[in-house]
N, C-alpha and C positions, 0 to 999 in steps of 0.2 A: 163830556166826552165825544169826540167827533163822531158822527153817524157813518155807517158802512160807505152810504155814497160820498160823502166828502172824503173820506179815507180814500176811497178808490179814484175819485177825480183828483187827489193831489199826488197819483202815481204818475210821474212823468212819461215812464218807457211802458206804459200799459199798452199790449199788442194793438196794432190796427187790423183792419179787416184785409187779409190777403187780397192784391189786386186782382189777380186772374180769378179767384173765387168770386168776387164781387162782379167782376165782369160777366161771367159765366151765369151766376143768379139774375141778373139782368137781361141777359139775352135769353135765357128760357122762361122771362115771364111774358115774352112776345108770343103772338098767336102761334108762329111758325119758327122754327130754327132748325137749320140745316147744317150738315156735316161740314159745309165749308165755314160756316160762320164758328161753328165752335173751333175748327182748325187755326182760323186767322187769330182767335184769342189764345189759344194756348201755344202756339208757336212761338210767340213771343218770351214765352218762360221755358228757356232750354232745359232747365232741370225737369220740369213736369212733363215737358215732352219726352224726355228720357226715360222717367217713370211709367207714362202712359204706353210707350212702346214695350219697355220691359213687362208690364202689367199683360198687354195684349199677345206677347211671346209666351207667356206662361203657359204650362200645362192646363191650367184651367180654362183659358179661351184659345191657345193657339192649336191649330190643326196640325201642325207638323211642317208647314211651310213658314218660313222666316217672314216675319212683318217688318219692313223696312223704312216704309213712310207713314208719316203721322195720320194722312187721310185714310189710309188702308187700316190703320189702328182702329180709328174711329168708326169704321163702318163695323170692324170687326165684333167691338165691345158693343156699339149701338149707343144711340144717343143718351139716353136715360142713364145708363152705365156710365158713361162718358160724365156727365154731369156729376154723378155721384164719386167718382173716381177723382174728378178735379177736388171737389169738396172735400173730401177724404186726405187726399195728399196736400194740399194747401193748409189744411189746419194741421194735420201732423208735422209737417215741415217747419211749423212755428215752434212747437213745442216737441223738441227730440232731445232735449239733454236731460242730465241726471235731475230730477226735481229734489234731492236732497233729504228724502225721504226713503226708508226701505221698503217702507208699506206702500208706497206708491211708483211703481215702474212705468215709465214713459210708455214703452212700447204695449205692456200688458193694458193699460189704460185704453191705448188707440185700439188694440184688438177688440176690446170689450165693446166700445163705442160702434165699432164696425159690427158687430155682432147684434149690438140692440139696433143700430140701423136697420141691419136687413131683416131682422125678426119684426121691427115696429112696420115695415113694408109690406111683410107679410100679413100683418095683422089688419092693415089698412085696406088689403085688398078683399077682407071680408066684412068690412063695417062700413054702413053707408055714411057718406058725410065725410070721411077721411080720405086725404090723397096721399099715395105711396110715395111719391118723391118728396113730397113736404115732411113726412113723416121720418123719411131716411135721413134726410137734412137734421132734423130735431135728434134723431137717434145719435147723429154724429157730434152735435153740439151739446147735449144733454149734460156730460160731465167736465166740461171745459174748465167749470168754476173749481174742480179738484186741482187743477194744475195751476191755476192761479192762486187758490190757496196756499199751495206749497211755496210758490214762488215770492208772493207778496205779504202773507201772513204766517212765516214760519213758527212764529213763537206762540201764536193763537193755537196753530193747528197741533203743535207738541201737547199743548194743555187739552184740547179735544181728544187727541188720542189717549191720553192719560186717563180720560174719563170713561174709555172703552171698557167693559168687563163683560163678566157671564151675563149679568141682569140688563146690561146697556148697550145697546147697537151704536155704530157709528154715528147714523143719524140721529138717534136719541140725544147724543153726547153733543152734536152739533147744535141741536136744537136747544139743550140746556145751557149751553154756551152763549148761545144767541148769534152765531155766524155760522151761515151754512155754504156749502159749495154750490147750492142751487141759487141762492140769492146772488152770489159772486158772478156766476155764469149767466143769470139773466141781466145783471149790469151790462157784462160784456156785449151781449146782443142787443141791448138797448143803445148801447155806445157805438155799434156797428150799425144800427138803423136798420136791423133786421126784421123789424114790424112786430106788432102786438101779438100775434100768433107764436111767433117764437120766443118772444120774451116770457110769455105766460106759460107757455111748456115746459119750458127750462127751468122756471121759478118752481113750477107746482108737480114735477115729475114724480115727487115722493108724497105729494098731498093733492092727487088731481082734483078731488072733490071742491078745492078752492080755486079752481082755475077758471070759473065762471064759463063763460062762453066757449071756453077752449078745453073744457074737463074732459071730453072726449078723447081728444088727441092726446092730453097728458096723460090719460088713463091707457091709452095704447102704449104710450114710451114707458110705463109705469110695468105693466105687465112685461114688456120685451124685456126690461132691464130684470125682471126677476128670470126669465127664462133664459137669458144669456149667462147670469150667474149660475142657475142650476146645471147648465150644460157646460160650465167652466170655459167659456169662450173669453180668453183675455184675462184682465185682472177678476180675481175672485171676491173681492172684498176683505174685510179684516172681521168681521162680526159673525162668520158662519153664513150659510146659504139661505137666502130669503124663501119665505113661503111664496108658492104661486097663488095669488088671490086674483079673482078674476074679475074687474069692475062691472058692475051691472049695467054701466051706461053703455058698454061696448055691446051686449046684446049676443055675446058668445056665449056658446055652450060647452061643458066638459070636452065633449068629442072634438070640436072645432080646434080647443086650445090645445090638446093632444096631437091633433094632427099636424099643427104650427110646430110644436115642440120636437115632434119625431123628424119632421121636415129639416129643421134647423141641425138637428143630432146628425142626419145623414149628410148633411152640407157642411158640417163644421170643419172637417180636413179641408175641403175645397175652400171654404172661405179662409181659413188660417194661410195654406198654402198660396191664394192668389194673393193676399194682402201684405203677409209677413215681409216677403222679400223686398217689396217697395216702401213699405213703411220703415223697415231697419236701414235703408240705404242711404 
């Protein structure tokens, strides 16, 4: 039987990394990135330009004055936020159709990923050695494999779903079947040349203790995933709400985690309102 890598390599229409997202990630690796640099990159993508303007004019960011220029929108949102917006919109634009499974709604999956990304960034701000923007990107990417699973392995996914019951979670059913969304997502990150960090964090976000040098980052995504599901931000899963277990490697106590969760709860409507209109458009 062909290995997962062989099967994925054989898929001719496997998604390639969005060009604009690749440019933004590359530019932000530089020591300094200006608003004009981002504007030059984004303006070549008219759909993304329209979405950035729409978000800048949303109640979340808009101050009541209409923003009609991309340069003004970038200043309004801020460089880090624009980076996150470009990544989020570039990715969601790739997977916007019906995935063919009632258990997995595309918009709900993206809203969940945005919730995880936002929460992971909050966690990174409290944990030494973690970068908030890296964690935001990892949060956006962590469940890409779910969408690829739906699109390229529908028969196998149906078998996995049939294995879910009161005693077996979706994650456990994937493990028993021998095919997981985390492995599929990590493969795509590898194909996109996103680096060892991103590949390992995606691959081990459900088993962070196996992520080696990237265990702390994988643990942050694991915790953010559980918090987002507890708060029902986007996709809620199909196996019940996971327990929030704080990995020791993060060095966070219960008070800190509660503060993060309360901040996420307070911002939930803002997150949903800010992103849902542009994600679904």
